[in-house]
N, C-alpha and C positions, 0 to 999 in steps of 0.2 A: 760439925764443922763444912765448911763449903768448900769443897774440891775444885781446882781451878782444872786441872786434869778433865772432868766427868763432866763439866757445864763446857767445855771443849768439845770436846765429841762428842755433844747432843749436838752442840750450836753447829759441828762440820759436817755431821750425821741429816743434819734437819735440811743442808745448803746444800747437798748433794742429794735429795730426793728431790729439789726443786729443778735441779740442772744448774746451777748457778756458780758463774764462777765467783775465787775470793773477789775480783778486780770489779767483780760488776756490784757486790751484797758492800763490798766496799763504801764504792762510788758513796753505792743507792743511800746509805747510812751516814755517809760525809764524816767518815773516820778515815786514816790511812789503810794501806792493803797491806804492811807490817805488822799495823797495829790488831787488823782483825788475825793475822796467819800468827801473833803469837799469844792470842785470845783463846784462837782454837784449837793449836798445840798442846795448852793449859803451865802457858807460860804466866800469863796475867788473866787477873778477874777483869769483868767488863763491870763497868761501871752498872747502875741504876738505869741513866740516862744510853748511856753505850749498848746496853741490852735492848731497852726498848728499840732504838734506832737499830740494830741488827733484826731483831723480830720485822719490825714495819715492813723492810729493805727486802728479808722474805720473802713476805708476804701473809706472817703466822702471827696468832695473838702469843705475845709474853707472858701472859696464864698458862698456856697449853706449854709453852718451852719450855718454861717453869715446871711443870706438871711430870715431864718428862725426866727432868733434871734429879726433879725426886726421886723416880723413881728408878733410878741411875745411880744415885745414893743408896735408896736401899735395897738393891741388889749387889753393892758393894762386898 
């Protein structure tokens, strides 16, 4: 089962690696900052569409992010 906390940690790490604020990513992704914050804290899981929007906003491919999520899930 997909763990929302793992997804959130991977998304947050990717955002931080690119030195992007939540405000910038949420604006580029077309979602609210509180929605993005809840996703990155693992409070909510992103829909597939939102996942793609967040990836695009950060300039990373959704498949690369998904691979990182898969690896993190295996390491738990």
